[in-house]
C-alpha positions, 0 to 999 in steps of 0.5 A: 596403295598404288594400282598394282599393289591393288590388283596383286592384294585382289587376285591374291585373296579370290585365290587364297579364298578359292584354295582354303575353301577347297582344302577346307572341303577336301580335308573334312571329307577324309575321314569320312573316307578313310573310315569307309576304307576300313569298313571295306577291310571289316568286311572282308575280315568277317567274312573270312572269320565267318567262313573258317567258323562254318567249317566245323559248326554242326547241329547250330552249335559253333565252335570257338576253339580254334578261333580262340587259339589263332588270336592268341596267337596272332596278339603275340606276333612280332609285327612291323610295317610302315605304311606311307611314313606310319609304324604299325606294330601290332593287330588291334582288332576286337573279334566276337561271336554270338550265337542266333540269339545274340548271346555273346559266345566268345570275346577276344578282350574277354570282358563280355562273354554271355551277355546279350548282344541282340540290342546291337545294331550289327548282331541284330541286323546280320542274324536277320540276315542284313548287312550289321555295322556300326560304331560306339564308343566302347568307354564313355570316359575315353573318346579314343575308344570309338570302334567301328564293327562289322557282322558276318553271318555264319551259317550251317553247312549242308543247308539247302541251296533254295532257302530264305534269307537268314534261315540257316543263320546259326550265328554272327561274328563281328569285327570291330578296330578303333577310329583312332587306330587310322587317325595318323595316316587322316593326320598325315593326309591333311598335313601332305594337303596343306603343304601342298597348297602352301606351295601352289599358294606361294608359287601363284602368288610368285607368278603373279608378281611377275604378271601384274608388272606385265599387266598393270601398264596395259590397264592403265592403258586402257584407262588412259585410251577410254578416258581419251576417247571420252574427250572426243565426245560421242554415244556410250556406244560408240566410245564401247566400239572404239575402245574395242577397236582398239584392243583388237589391234594391241592383240593384232600388233602382239600376235605379230610380233609374236608371229616374228619371223613367220611373218616377214617369211610369208610377205618376203615370199609373196614379194618375190613371187609378185615382182618375178614375172615383171622383172622377167618382163623387163629383163626379156626386153632388155636382152632383145634391145640388144639386137638390131630391130626396126624403130618401131619393134624398139619402142614397143619394147621399152614401153613394155619395160616401162610399163613393168617398171610401173607395175613393180612400182605400184606393189612396192608403193602399195605394198609399203602403203598397206605395211605401214597401216597395219603396223599403225594398230589404231587411228593416231587421230579422229575428226568429225568428217563428212562423208560426202565431201571424202567420197567426192574428192575421191571421185574427183581423183579417179575421173582421169582413169574413167575418162580413159576408159570412157567410164562416167562416175556418177554420184547421190551423196548424203550431205549431212552425214558424218563420220569421225576417223582419219580423213587421208585414210577414208579418202584413199579407201574410198578412192581405191574402191573406185578404181577398182569398180572403173578398172572392171567396168565397160567402156560406155558404162557407169559406176556409181557412188552413193552415201546414205544412212542405214539405221545408226550406221553410214553406207557408201556403195560402189556399183559398177555394171561389169562381169561380177565376182566369180563364184571361187573369188567371194571368199579370197577377194580380199587377201593381200596380192589376190587379184582378178585378171581385168576384162579388157586386158587380163592383167592383173593388179597388185592385190593390195587395194581391197586389202588397204580398204580392209584394214581402213574399215577395221581401223575405224569401226568399220566393215567393207564388203563386195558382193554381186549386184542382183542386177549385174555388175559389183557391188561394194559396200563400206559401212562405218559408224555415223557420228550423231550431229544436232541436224541429223534426221532423226 
C-alpha cells in the first residue's frame, strides 16, 4: 500500500469515526428531546382544559358535560396538516378527569369511568398541588400503546388568594398522547441526519483525496530531508533545529510565492526610491559639466559621478546578493567549519577599509569552536558586521572581534566604540534598506548588509542581535549552533 493510500485511509478513518460518534449521540438524543417538546405542549393543553372546567365548578362539583361534547365533536372534526413531510389527519388525545379522591369522572375513551386513579403518579402529584406526569404502556400486549400523561389541577372558583398549595383543588384533568404519534418525526429527523452525515463524509473524502495528492509529496520530502540530515551527523537537538529551519524556509518560500506581485512591487518601489538620489546627483553633475568651469571643479564633479555610480552599483549588487539568499530558503550544503578561521578571513578582507579610516581590528578567537554551515555565507556575514562596525568607529579607535562558547552555542561578537545605536533604530536596524548616517560623512549605506546577516543567521539556525554596549559603542552578536567535536571542551 502506498504512502498516499495509507495517509488517505488513516485520516478518513478518523473522520468517519468522529462523524459516526456525533451522529450516534445526536440521534440517541432525538427521542428524549422530542418527548420534552411534546410534554411541554401537553402541559399547555392540560392547563387550558383545567381552566375551562374551573369556570363552572361549584361546591366541589366538576361539570364534565361541556368537555364531553367538545371532545366528541373534536373526534369527528376533519383535520389535515402536513408537518415536515408528515401528514396528520386526526386529533389523538386521551383525556380523563378525576375528583379530589382520584375517582375518574370522565374518560374520553369510555373505558375507566368510576375507576380509582389515585395510585397513578400524575393524579397523585397533581391533587397534592405538585407537577404530575407519567409515561405508561396502556396495553401490556401492545408496545405501541405507550402514552405520556400530564395533569393539571382543577380549583374551585372564588377560593382565597392566600391559601396553602392544594387546599382548594377539587379535582384534576390529565391529557395523554401516544409516543408512537411523534415517532414519525423522530424517524424523519434521523434520516435527515444520516443523509447529512453521508454527504459530509463523501465531501470530506473528495477533499481529502485532493489534499493528499498535494500533501504526500511534502511529507515525503520532509522524511528525505530528515534522513539527509542524519547522514550529516550531529545531536538530535541540532538535527531537529536544522529540520525546523528547513521547514520554516519552505513555508517562507510558499508565503512569498502566494504574496506574488505585492512582494515584487514592494521591492521595485524601494529600489526606485533608493536609486532616485544617486541618479539625480549624477544627472545634475552631468548637466553642470557641459558648462565651462575650472579644472578642479570639473574634477570634483567627475568624482561625485564616480561616487554615485559606485553607490548605485553597490546597492544593486547587495540587493541581488540578498535576493538570491532569500530565494535559497535552505542551505544547499553544510560542512564542519572552524568559526575562528572564518572570522580571521573576514577581518583580513575588511583590514584595508579599517586602515583607511585609522581603525584597528583586534581579535580574541577560540580556535576550537566549530559550527556547521556554508563557509562563504558565514564569512560574508561576519565581514558585513565588521564593515558596519568600522564605518561607525571613530578614527584611532579599536574594533574588537571575538569568538567564544556560550553554553551549547558558538557566539561571535563585534564591538566598536562609536556613537552606538539610537533608541528609535532598535526595532528597524535589520530591515532592508534601513540605514543610519555615518558619523564622519553623514551618508547612509545601502541598508542591506545587516539584512543579509540576519538571513544568513536564519539559514544556519542561529540569530543575530545589535545593541549598545554598556561601556559605549555598539555590540553585534551572531549566535550559531555549536558542532560537537571530540576535542571540544566539556
